[in-house]
BAMI-143039 format. One record per residue (C-alpha): residue number from 1; residue in one letter; x, y negated, z negated. Coordinates in nm, 4 decimals, always signed. Each point is the difference from the previous one (the first is absolute). Example, Ala and Ser with C-alpha at 12.3 -4.5 7.8 and 13.67 -1.06 7.14 Angstrom:
2
<1,'a',<+1.2300,+0.4500,-0.7800>> <2,'s',<+0.1370,-0.3440,+0.0660>> 
# end
This chain:
453
<1,'x',<-1.9802,+0.1817,+4.8259>> <2,'x',<+0.0673,-0.3294,+0.2011>> <3,'x',<+0.1933,-0.3046,-0.0660>> <4,'x',<-0.3062,-0.1745,-0.1294>> <5,'x',<-0.0586,+0.2463,-0.2761>> <6,'x',<-0.1055,-0.2901,-0.2617>> <7,'x',<-0.2687,-0.1154,+0.2606>> <8,'x',<-0.1461,+0.3592,+0.0215>> <9,'x',<+0.0088,+0.0490,-0.3900>> <10,'x',<-0.1795,-0.3298,-0.0354>> <11,'x',<-0.2571,+0.0896,+0.2602>> <12,'x',<-0.0756,+0.3343,-0.1680>> <13,'x',<-0.0061,-0.1338,-0.3259>> <14,'x',<-0.2847,-0.2594,+0.1118>> <15,'x',<-0.1855,+0.3145,+0.1412>> <16,'x',<+0.0132,+0.1888,-0.3206>> <17,'x',<-0.1473,-0.3147,-0.1911>> <18,'x',<-0.2585,-0.0526,+0.2361>> <19,'x',<-0.1014,+0.3713,-0.0310>> <20,'x',<+0.0344,-0.0303,-0.3651>> <21,'x',<-0.2256,-0.2716,-0.0234>> <22,'x',<-0.2633,+0.1645,+0.2439>> <23,'x',<+0.0354,+0.2954,-0.2740>> <24,'x',<+0.1316,+0.2338,+0.2894>> <25,'x',<+0.2380,+0.1256,-0.2543>> <26,'x',<+0.1392,+0.3024,+0.2346>> <27,'x',<+0.0962,-0.2398,+0.2730>> <28,'x',<+0.1417,-0.2478,-0.2757>> <29,'x',<+0.2209,+0.2789,-0.1562>> <30,'x',<+0.1240,+0.1028,+0.3645>> <31,'x',<+0.1115,-0.3571,+0.0940>> <32,'x',<+0.1289,-0.0600,-0.3360>> <33,'x',<+0.2549,+0.2684,+0.0094>> <34,'x',<+0.0918,-0.0613,+0.3621>> <35,'x',<+0.0414,-0.3659,-0.0928>> <36,'x',<+0.2556,+0.0979,-0.3061>> <37,'x',<+0.1898,+0.2297,+0.2378>> <38,'x',<+0.0562,-0.2933,+0.2360>> <39,'x',<+0.0795,-0.2334,-0.2846>> <40,'x',<+0.2593,+0.2404,-0.1346>> <41,'x',<+0.1562,+0.0109,+0.3458>> <42,'x',<+0.0010,-0.3543,+0.0316>> <43,'x',<+0.1611,-0.0408,-0.3567>> <44,'x',<+0.2988,+0.2119,+0.1034>> <45,'x',<+0.0656,-0.1410,+0.3483>> <46,'x',<-0.1582,-0.3178,+0.0526>> <47,'x',<-0.0545,-0.2081,-0.2981>> <48,'x',<+0.2887,-0.2083,-0.1273>> <49,'x',<+0.0404,-0.2151,-0.3061>> <50,'x',<-0.1043,+0.0544,-0.3542>> <51,'x',<-0.3182,-0.1891,-0.0096>> <52,'x',<-0.1344,+0.1661,+0.3329>> <53,'x',<+0.0982,+0.3240,-0.1464>> <54,'x',<-0.1755,-0.0466,-0.3290>> <55,'x',<-0.2980,-0.1175,+0.1725>> <56,'x',<-0.0242,+0.3266,+0.2344>> <57,'x',<+0.0551,+0.2002,-0.3312>> <58,'x',<-0.2894,-0.1900,-0.1732>> <59,'x',<-0.2152,+0.0860,+0.2719>> <60,'x',<+0.1007,+0.3741,+0.0406>> <61,'x',<-0.0822,+0.0223,-0.3989>> <62,'x',<-0.3227,-0.1490,+0.0445>> <63,'x',<-0.0907,+0.1918,+0.2949>> <64,'x',<+0.1115,+0.3093,-0.1593>> <65,'x',<-0.2111,-0.0282,-0.3236>> <66,'x',<-0.2969,-0.0571,+0.2247>> <67,'x',<+0.0641,+0.2761,+0.1922>> <68,'x',<+0.0485,+0.2148,-0.3113>> <69,'x',<-0.3414,-0.1276,-0.1242>> <70,'x',<-0.1742,+0.0758,+0.3063>> <71,'x',<+0.1404,+0.3668,-0.0133>> <72,'x',<-0.1566,+0.0515,-0.3352>> <73,'x',<-0.3253,-0.1530,+0.0809>> <74,'x',<-0.0241,+0.2143,+0.3284>> <75,'x',<+0.1179,+0.3196,-0.2110>> <76,'x',<-0.2713,-0.0693,-0.2431>> <77,'x',<-0.2519,-0.0355,+0.2544>> <78,'x',<+0.1030,+0.3182,+0.1861>> <79,'x',<-0.0006,+0.1869,-0.3252>> <80,'x',<-0.3462,-0.1198,-0.0921>> <81,'x',<-0.1239,+0.1001,+0.3555>> <82,'x',<+0.1505,+0.3559,-0.0252>> <83,'x',<-0.1566,+0.0302,-0.3423>> <84,'x',<-0.3412,-0.0659,+0.1164>> <85,'x',<+0.0318,+0.2182,+0.2929>> <86,'x',<+0.1296,+0.2959,-0.2142>> <87,'x',<-0.2828,-0.0467,-0.2761>> <88,'x',<-0.2842,-0.0314,+0.2939>> <89,'x',<+0.1464,+0.3163,+0.1718>> <90,'x',<-0.0257,+0.1907,-0.3298>> <91,'x',<-0.3347,-0.1004,-0.0816>> <92,'x',<-0.1369,+0.0846,+0.3391>> <93,'x',<+0.1992,+0.3174,+0.0051>> <94,'x',<-0.1336,+0.1209,-0.3470>> <95,'x',<-0.3670,-0.0974,+0.0732>> <96,'x',<+0.0150,-0.2273,-0.2996>> <97,'x',<+0.0831,+0.2965,-0.2333>> <98,'x',<+0.2597,-0.0682,-0.2753>> <99,'x',<+0.3388,+0.0966,+0.1428>> <100,'x',<+0.1941,+0.2840,-0.1634>> <101,'x',<+0.2886,-0.0805,-0.1970>> <102,'x',<+0.2416,+0.1878,+0.2092>> <103,'x',<-0.1295,-0.1627,+0.3051>> <104,'x',<+0.0662,-0.3429,-0.1723>> <105,'x',<+0.3403,+0.0841,-0.1233>> <106,'x',<+0.0873,+0.1140,+0.3625>> <107,'x',<-0.1495,-0.3042,+0.1927>> <108,'x',<+0.1786,-0.2306,-0.2725>> <109,'x',<+0.3331,+0.1650,+0.0271>> <110,'x',<-0.0266,+0.0021,+0.4046>> <111,'x',<-0.0944,-0.3721,-0.0298>> <112,'x',<+0.2892,-0.0646,-0.2153>> <113,'x',<+0.2483,+0.1630,+0.2174>> <114,'x',<-0.1436,-0.1709,+0.2998>> <115,'x',<+0.0497,-0.3496,-0.1677>> <116,'x',<+0.3543,+0.0812,-0.1051>> <117,'x',<+0.0889,+0.0765,+0.3588>> <118,'x',<-0.1616,-0.2935,+0.1416>> <119,'x',<+0.2003,-0.2164,-0.2903>> <120,'x',<+0.3072,+0.1434,+0.1280>> <121,'x',<-0.0568,-0.0444,+0.3439>> <122,'x',<-0.0815,-0.3606,-0.0451>> <123,'x',<+0.3048,-0.0569,-0.2298>> <124,'x',<+0.2230,+0.1304,+0.2968>> <125,'x',<-0.1920,-0.2333,+0.2733>> <126,'x',<+0.0767,-0.2658,-0.2618>> <127,'x',<+0.3470,+0.0753,-0.0267>> <128,'x',<+0.0406,+0.0555,+0.3710>> <129,'x',<-0.1387,-0.3318,+0.0720>> <130,'x',<+0.2259,-0.1776,-0.2495>> <131,'x',<+0.2939,+0.1708,+0.1787>> <132,'x',<-0.1272,-0.0660,+0.3524>> <133,'x',<+0.1236,-0.3487,-0.0289>> <134,'x',<+0.3450,+0.1176,-0.0369>> <135,'x',<+0.0233,+0.1477,+0.3362>> <136,'x',<+0.1700,-0.2198,+0.2297>> <137,'x',<-0.2137,+0.0196,+0.3373>> <138,'x',<+0.1589,-0.2877,+0.1903>> <139,'x',<+0.3558,+0.0320,+0.0820>> <140,'x',<+0.2052,-0.2574,-0.1731>> <141,'x',<+0.2010,-0.0575,+0.3654>> <142,'x',<+0.3254,+0.0347,-0.1882>> <143,'x',<+0.2430,+0.1764,+0.2277>> <144,'x',<+0.3398,+0.1796,-0.0977>> <145,'x',<+0.1643,-0.2609,+0.2149>> <146,'x',<-0.1466,-0.2609,-0.2242>> <147,'x',<+0.1866,+0.1195,-0.3103>> <148,'x',<+0.3367,-0.1501,-0.0011>> <149,'x',<+0.2535,+0.2824,-0.1074>> <150,'x',<-0.0776,+0.2655,-0.2480>> <151,'x',<+0.0830,+0.2772,+0.2421>> <152,'x',<+0.0361,+0.2896,-0.2535>> <153,'x',<-0.3567,-0.1020,-0.1424>> <154,'x',<-0.1433,+0.0044,+0.3697>> <155,'x',<+0.1895,+0.3219,+0.0885>> <156,'x',<-0.1593,+0.1738,-0.3171>> <157,'x',<-0.3744,-0.1396,+0.0574>> <158,'x',<+0.0436,+0.0994,+0.3702>> <159,'x',<+0.1109,+0.3542,-0.1196>> <160,'x',<-0.3262,+0.0298,-0.2089>> <161,'x',<-0.2761,-0.1657,+0.1739>> <162,'x',<+0.0907,-0.0399,+0.3639>> <163,'x',<+0.1883,+0.3144,+0.0970>> <164,'x',<-0.2252,+0.2523,-0.1994>> <165,'x',<-0.3152,-0.1053,+0.2124>> <166,'x',<+0.1674,-0.0565,+0.3416>> <167,'x',<+0.2377,+0.3139,-0.0027>> <168,'x',<-0.1440,+0.2554,-0.2585>> <169,'x',<+0.2389,+0.2625,+0.1599>> <170,'x',<+0.2928,-0.1747,-0.1846>> <171,'x',<-0.1403,+0.0996,-0.3188>> <172,'x',<-0.1057,+0.3566,+0.0839>> <173,'x',<+0.2757,+0.1332,-0.1969>> <174,'x',<-0.0746,+0.1465,-0.3463>> <175,'x',<+0.2649,-0.2289,-0.1842>> <176,'x',<+0.0067,-0.3319,+0.2212>> <177,'x',<-0.2926,-0.2001,-0.1224>> <178,'x',<-0.0684,-0.3644,+0.0349>> <179,'x',<+0.0444,-0.2195,-0.3224>> <180,'x',<-0.3156,-0.0031,-0.2278>> <181,'x',<+0.0983,-0.2558,-0.2183>> <182,'x',<+0.2238,-0.3298,+0.0579>> <183,'x',<+0.0467,-0.2734,-0.2417>> <184,'x',<+0.1134,-0.3454,+0.1306>> <185,'x',<+0.1444,-0.2088,-0.2872>> <186,'x',<+0.2106,-0.3241,+0.0096>> <187,'x',<-0.0452,-0.3705,-0.1083>> <188,'x',<-0.3168,-0.1985,+0.0922>> <189,'x',<-0.0501,-0.1393,+0.3535>> <190,'x',<+0.2582,+0.2570,+0.1849>> <191,'x',<-0.2769,+0.1643,+0.1933>> <192,'x',<-0.1278,+0.2911,-0.1705>> <193,'x',<-0.3742,-0.0921,+0.0860>> <194,'x',<+0.1110,-0.1124,+0.3483>> <195,'x',<+0.1242,+0.3675,+0.0783>> <196,'x',<-0.3025,+0.1234,-0.1270>> <197,'x',<-0.1994,-0.1946,+0.2630>> <198,'x',<+0.2438,+0.1002,+0.2685>> <199,'x',<-0.0960,+0.3627,-0.1100>> <200,'x',<-0.3808,-0.0778,-0.0034>> <201,'x',<+0.0478,-0.1539,+0.3541>> <202,'x',<+0.2153,+0.2732,+0.1568>> <203,'x',<-0.1512,+0.3229,-0.1608>> <204,'x',<-0.2638,+0.1844,+0.1444>> <205,'x',<-0.1321,+0.0795,-0.3654>> <206,'x',<-0.2577,-0.0980,-0.2446>> <207,'x',<+0.1689,-0.2877,-0.1982>> <208,'x',<-0.1200,-0.0635,-0.3777>> <209,'x',<+0.1327,-0.3028,-0.1201>> <210,'x',<-0.0299,+0.0191,-0.4012>> <211,'x',<+0.0313,-0.2342,-0.2784>> <212,'x',<-0.0615,+0.0349,-0.3745>> <213,'x',<-0.3295,-0.1799,+0.0290>> <214,'x',<-0.1255,+0.2698,+0.2270>> <215,'x',<+0.0783,+0.2751,-0.2655>> <216,'x',<-0.0490,-0.1336,-0.3261>> <217,'x',<-0.3522,+0.0080,-0.1753>> <218,'x',<-0.1353,-0.1228,-0.3056>> <219,'x',<-0.1978,+0.3126,-0.0504>> <220,'x',<+0.1759,+0.3116,-0.1599>> <221,'x',<+0.1123,+0.2476,+0.2364>> <222,'x',<-0.0859,-0.1507,+0.3293>> <223,'x',<+0.3376,-0.1341,+0.0668>> <224,'x',<+0.1541,+0.3628,+0.0316>> <225,'x',<-0.3305,+0.1029,+0.1853>> <226,'x',<+0.0802,-0.2881,+0.2534>> <227,'x',<+0.3588,+0.1104,+0.0473>> <228,'x',<-0.1108,+0.3667,+0.0306>> <229,'x',<-0.2637,-0.1329,+0.2679>> <230,'x',<+0.2515,-0.2306,+0.1843>> <231,'x',<+0.2002,+0.3353,+0.0632>> <232,'x',<-0.2848,+0.2022,+0.1214>> <233,'x',<-0.0979,-0.2659,+0.2524>> <234,'x',<+0.3453,+0.0029,+0.1180>> <235,'x',<-0.0028,+0.3770,+0.0420>> <236,'x',<-0.3006,-0.0205,+0.1701>> <237,'x',<+0.1325,-0.2767,+0.2439>> <238,'x',<+0.3410,+0.1690,+0.0821>> <239,'x',<+0.2397,-0.1123,+0.1182>> <240,'x',<-0.0062,-0.2702,-0.2873>> <241,'x',<+0.2212,-0.2550,-0.1710>> <242,'x',<-0.0617,-0.1401,-0.3435>> <243,'x',<+0.1578,-0.3164,-0.0547>> <244,'x',<+0.0369,-0.0828,-0.3636>> <245,'x',<+0.1164,-0.3568,-0.0380>> <246,'x',<+0.1647,-0.0955,-0.3294>> <247,'x',<-0.0255,+0.3670,-0.1116>> <248,'x',<+0.1606,-0.0847,-0.3253>> <249,'x',<-0.3099,-0.1652,-0.1154>> <250,'x',<-0.1667,+0.3344,-0.0043>> <251,'x',<+0.2638,+0.2552,-0.0511>> <252,'x',<+0.2403,-0.1648,-0.2420>> <253,'x',<+0.1668,+0.1962,-0.2698>> <254,'x',<-0.2294,+0.2169,-0.2233>> <255,'x',<+0.2708,-0.0476,-0.3023>> <256,'x',<-0.0591,-0.3810,+0.0139>> <257,'x',<-0.1683,-0.1115,-0.3337>> <258,'x',<-0.2677,-0.2171,+0.1964>> <259,'x',<-0.1091,+0.3090,+0.2140>> <260,'x',<-0.3587,+0.0581,-0.1187>> <261,'x',<-0.1698,+0.3461,+0.0072>> <262,'x',<-0.2312,-0.0944,+0.2823>> <263,'x',<+0.3513,-0.1104,+0.2248>> <264,'x',<+0.1606,+0.3361,-0.1014>> <265,'x',<-0.3131,+0.1710,+0.1297>> <266,'x',<+0.0077,-0.1715,+0.3436>> <267,'x',<+0.3883,+0.0734,+0.0361>> <268,'x',<-0.0565,+0.3748,-0.0705>> <269,'x',<-0.2640,-0.0022,+0.2529>> <270,'x',<+0.2595,-0.1512,+0.2337>> <271,'x',<+0.2613,+0.2661,-0.0555>> <272,'x',<-0.2673,+0.2865,+0.0410>> <273,'x',<-0.1238,-0.1400,+0.3232>> <274,'x',<+0.3404,-0.0791,+0.1553>> <275,'x',<+0.1514,+0.3155,-0.0782>> <276,'x',<-0.1984,+0.2424,-0.2372>> <277,'x',<-0.0858,+0.3262,-0.0111>> <278,'x',<-0.2347,+0.0598,+0.3099>> <279,'x',<+0.0288,-0.3504,+0.1341>> <280,'x',<+0.0327,+0.0436,+0.3719>> <281,'x',<+0.1500,-0.3305,+0.1517>> <282,'x',<+0.1149,+0.1085,+0.3209>> <283,'x',<-0.0404,-0.2786,+0.2522>> <284,'x',<-0.0238,-0.2424,-0.2869>> <285,'x',<+0.2620,-0.2643,-0.0725>> <286,'x',<-0.0145,-0.1870,-0.3272>> <287,'x',<+0.2032,-0.3378,+0.0559>> <288,'x',<+0.0766,-0.2050,-0.2895>> <289,'x',<+0.1345,-0.3348,-0.0474>> <290,'x',<+0.1350,-0.1738,-0.3224>> <291,'x',<+0.2373,-0.2691,-0.0922>> <292,'x',<+0.0708,+0.1648,-0.3401>> <293,'x',<+0.0913,+0.3763,+0.0849>> <294,'x',<+0.1714,+0.0382,-0.3596>> <295,'x',<-0.3819,-0.0508,-0.1699>> <296,'x',<-0.1150,+0.3146,+0.1875>> <297,'x',<-0.0793,+0.3291,-0.2005>> <298,'x',<+0.2874,+0.2249,+0.0752>> <299,'x',<-0.2411,+0.2779,+0.1131>> <300,'x',<-0.1742,-0.2316,+0.2535>> <301,'x',<+0.3347,-0.1060,+0.1344>> <302,'x',<+0.0956,+0.3591,+0.0696>> <303,'x',<-0.3007,+0.0494,+0.2089>> <304,'x',<+0.1438,-0.2938,+0.2317>> <305,'x',<+0.2218,+0.2392,+0.1837>> <306,'x',<+0.1739,-0.3170,+0.1939>> <307,'x',<+0.0539,-0.3069,-0.2120>> <308,'x',<+0.1351,-0.2726,+0.2203>> <309,'x',<+0.1677,-0.3063,-0.0941>> <310,'x',<-0.1297,-0.3047,+0.2037>> <311,'x',<+0.2691,-0.2694,-0.0808>> <312,'x',<+0.0256,-0.3686,+0.1027>> <313,'x',<+0.0484,-0.0359,+0.3550>> <314,'x',<+0.3494,-0.0260,+0.1457>> <315,'x',<+0.1259,-0.2960,+0.2135>> <316,'x',<-0.1269,+0.1743,+0.3516>> <317,'x',<-0.3248,+0.0875,-0.1588>> <318,'x',<-0.0404,-0.3502,-0.1535>> <319,'x',<+0.0558,-0.1244,+0.3773>> <320,'x',<-0.2472,+0.2355,+0.1338>> <321,'x',<-0.2640,-0.1097,-0.2641>> <322,'x',<+0.0703,-0.3983,+0.0923>> <323,'x',<-0.0881,+0.1081,+0.3557>> <324,'x',<-0.3022,+0.2067,-0.0993>> <325,'x',<-0.1310,-0.2895,-0.2314>> <326,'x',<+0.0717,-0.2618,+0.2798>> <327,'x',<-0.1730,+0.2118,+0.2621>> <328,'x',<-0.0777,-0.2055,+0.3135>> <329,'x',<+0.0020,-0.3453,-0.1477>> <330,'x',<+0.1444,-0.2121,+0.1898>> <331,'x',<+0.3567,-0.0905,-0.1062>> <332,'x',<+0.3640,-0.0911,+0.0707>> <333,'x',<+0.1792,+0.2606,-0.1939>> <334,'x',<+0.2785,+0.1892,+0.1665>> <335,'x',<+0.1091,+0.3423,-0.1157>> <336,'x',<+0.3077,-0.1506,-0.1673>> <337,'x',<-0.2217,-0.2179,-0.1674>> <338,'x',<-0.2108,+0.3007,-0.1367>> <339,'x',<+0.2954,+0.1718,-0.0928>> <340,'x',<+0.1254,-0.2863,-0.2026>> <341,'x',<-0.3414,-0.0342,-0.1795>> <342,'x',<+0.0210,+0.3615,-0.0835>> <343,'x',<+0.3389,-0.0769,-0.1893>> <344,'x',<-0.1691,-0.2804,-0.2169>> <345,'x',<-0.2497,+0.2691,-0.1461>> <346,'x',<+0.2097,+0.2804,-0.1741>> <347,'x',<-0.2311,+0.0651,-0.2975>> <348,'x',<-0.3438,-0.0510,+0.1921>> <349,'x',<-0.2525,+0.2733,+0.0429>> <350,'x',<-0.2203,+0.0465,+0.3077>> <351,'x',<-0.2860,-0.1766,-0.1770>> <352,'x',<+0.2526,-0.2946,-0.0907>> <353,'x',<+0.0980,-0.0424,+0.3428>> <354,'x',<-0.3559,-0.0043,+0.1196>> <355,'x',<-0.0791,-0.2751,-0.2200>> <356,'x',<+0.3113,-0.1893,+0.0824>> <357,'x',<-0.0848,+0.0434,+0.3736>> <358,'x',<-0.3482,-0.1292,-0.0863>> <359,'x',<+0.1521,-0.2951,-0.1545>> <360,'x',<+0.1944,-0.1030,+0.3030>> <361,'x',<-0.2814,+0.0648,+0.2365>> <362,'x',<-0.1815,-0.2881,-0.1761>> <363,'x',<+0.2958,-0.2593,+0.0231>> <364,'x',<-0.1209,-0.0938,+0.3528>> <365,'x',<-0.3514,-0.0384,-0.1254>> <366,'x',<+0.1637,-0.2522,-0.2855>> <367,'x',<+0.1858,-0.1937,+0.2759>> <368,'x',<-0.3047,-0.0371,+0.2212>> <369,'x',<-0.2012,-0.1433,-0.3072>> <370,'x',<+0.3046,-0.2347,-0.0697>> <371,'x',<+0.0594,-0.1116,+0.3327>> <372,'x',<-0.0754,-0.3758,+0.1201>> <373,'x',<+0.0402,+0.0604,+0.3749>> <374,'x',<-0.1329,+0.2564,+0.2833>> <375,'x',<+0.0995,+0.0297,+0.3417>> <376,'x',<-0.1976,+0.1509,+0.2943>> <377,'x',<+0.1206,+0.3229,+0.1090>> <378,'x',<-0.1092,+0.2802,+0.2880>> <379,'x',<-0.1629,+0.3199,-0.0984>> <380,'x',<-0.1070,+0.2772,+0.2098>> <381,'x',<-0.3520,+0.1414,-0.0601>> <382,'x',<-0.1282,+0.3053,+0.2005>> <383,'x',<+0.2812,-0.0711,+0.2595>> <384,'x',<-0.1251,-0.3662,+0.0276>> <385,'x',<+0.2440,-0.2747,-0.1064>> <386,'x',<-0.1507,-0.2865,-0.2166>> <387,'x',<+0.1859,-0.3022,-0.1165>> <388,'x',<-0.2058,-0.1226,-0.2777>> <389,'x',<+0.1322,+0.1916,-0.2900>> <390,'x',<+0.1798,-0.1781,-0.2643>> <391,'x',<+0.2862,+0.1090,-0.2242>> <392,'x',<+0.2048,-0.1810,-0.3008>> <393,'x',<+0.2957,-0.2131,+0.1116>> <394,'x',<+0.2572,-0.2129,-0.1604>> <395,'x',<-0.0807,-0.3772,+0.0060>> <396,'x',<+0.3168,-0.0669,+0.2276>> <397,'x',<-0.1565,+0.2275,+0.2409>> <398,'x',<-0.0633,-0.2184,+0.3115>> <399,'x',<-0.3239,+0.1931,+0.0556>> <400,'x',<-0.1008,-0.0157,-0.3288>> <401,'x',<-0.3329,-0.1715,-0.0891>> <402,'x',<-0.0609,-0.1296,-0.3619>> <403,'x',<-0.3165,+0.2207,-0.1349>> <404,'x',<-0.0785,+0.2237,-0.2888>> <405,'x',<-0.1082,+0.3811,+0.0000>> <406,'x',<-0.3415,-0.1316,-0.0691>> <407,'x',<-0.0226,-0.1641,+0.3404>> <408,'x',<+0.0956,+0.3184,+0.2044>> <409,'x',<-0.3035,+0.1419,+0.1660>> <410,'x',<-0.0887,+0.3763,-0.1213>> <411,'x',<+0.1443,+0.2306,+0.2144>> <412,'x',<+0.2497,-0.2130,+0.1723>> <413,'x',<+0.3071,+0.0567,-0.2141>> <414,'x',<+0.3353,+0.1839,+0.0634>> <415,'x',<+0.1339,+0.0684,-0.3256>> <416,'x',<+0.3975,-0.0216,-0.0525>> <417,'x',<+0.2152,+0.3045,+0.0326>> <418,'x',<+0.1098,+0.1635,-0.3084>> <419,'x',<+0.3961,-0.0723,-0.0430>> <420,'x',<+0.2808,+0.1110,-0.2233>> <421,'x',<-0.0178,-0.2878,-0.2040>> <422,'x',<-0.3585,+0.0807,-0.0902>> <423,'x',<+0.1037,+0.3511,-0.0975>> <424,'x',<+0.3361,-0.1480,-0.1946>> <425,'x',<-0.2596,-0.2262,-0.1921>> <426,'x',<-0.2465,+0.2405,-0.0806>> <427,'x',<+0.2774,+0.2798,-0.1166>> <428,'x',<+0.1377,-0.2743,-0.2154>> <429,'x',<-0.3222,-0.0548,-0.1794>> <430,'x',<-0.0820,+0.3836,-0.0539>> <431,'x',<+0.1552,+0.2311,-0.2635>> <432,'x',<+0.0024,+0.3874,+0.0109>> <433,'x',<-0.2404,+0.1883,-0.2223>> <434,'x',<+0.2353,+0.2653,-0.0963>> <435,'x',<+0.2739,-0.0105,-0.2395>> <436,'x',<+0.3088,+0.2080,-0.0855>> <437,'x',<-0.1782,+0.1716,-0.2887>> <438,'x',<-0.2594,+0.1413,+0.2234>> <439,'x',<+0.2750,+0.1262,+0.2500>> <440,'x',<+0.2024,+0.1683,-0.2796>> <441,'x',<-0.2899,+0.1928,-0.1305>> <442,'x',<-0.1038,+0.1171,+0.3438>> <443,'x',<+0.3570,+0.0923,+0.0941>> <444,'x',<+0.0553,+0.1938,-0.3135>> <445,'x',<-0.3533,+0.2004,+0.0564>> <446,'x',<+0.1424,+0.0858,+0.3530>> <447,'x',<+0.3269,+0.1361,-0.1476>> <448,'x',<-0.2083,+0.1973,-0.2343>> <449,'x',<-0.2949,+0.1484,+0.2156>> <450,'x',<-0.0380,-0.1920,+0.3158>> <451,'x',<+0.1771,-0.0458,+0.3492>> <452,'x',<+0.0975,-0.3021,+0.2191>> <453,'x',<-0.2774,-0.1230,+0.2435>> 
# end
């Protein structure tokens, strides 16, 4: 799926509704299912903001309901057609004579078995279609070098997903096997999901990105079957990685007073599929991420062989994060400036730094909007110098002209560079999202069950 996944989803949805109106129900059903897959992918990776996400979820729900309705209708029509064919064939074969009771019983039994097989096949296809949207077919384009710090976590992931595929001879030994379960835990915004994106980019494996919405169903027994189908699809597409974000939402403690019978059945199915009798998961890595590892069921926790703490970034990592988020945006920051800014953010997570840098990048735009004077400057376009570009300047600048941003021609603006002062203003307004209580719980879990990342 490409970067314009939402456009593709809308296009498929329109084709589906057009076919639906024309009573081409098979074509409509196929397009509805494809549209749902694209909408699910867009919801995970492209749609931002609560209102936008809610709008997409509403579309998915309505298209899913219509698809289910069409499936039921097509199945009913198919059964009617099959019944007529069976009755016509039986009548023709018997020459109009009354069928013997034994023939009737055999025919009825065969028809029933065939219908059951068809139903099972349709259910399996339906579940595969539902899970198809969880396969990340387009690489997120996040490389190991884009992840600041977290060397132990990167090493464990490379040992599990890169080396076994590229150098299988390293793991031919009977006792040396790659990790089959890795849990990444730590405060929110420290880079757990970002690490998973790096794995999806770097690994030559089928990557399943799963959340509770992909596996939870209102129908009794269907959630467990979806879990089983997920692992079967992974085994059919080895080497494979199953990434479960917010794994605690599906695999919380079964001793909890709020745990329902249905959720306990899902956890039991996870236990069986991850490491049950007869479950062959060679070539499959289960990668989990959570902010609250202490809420995990103890049996699920044990099945994650490596439990790696993803802490808040240290000073060097924060400096690297500032550089990554700043990118190639024109700025006048020196290496010493970036080091100074890193010292100003001791409790910031990676996500907090990303937000603060974004705030700093907006400062030149605000100064542009406030500017009362602009001056002409030279800009090179395709190797040719032009002298008709404008940039904001001080009213005291001798080359400055009184004007507002509304008078600047489109495409003729040279924005001001981002400065250290912009960052200091942004960092002064922003606040970290992690507190000491969050850190204490994570550090205690690390002492009990985990290892430093």
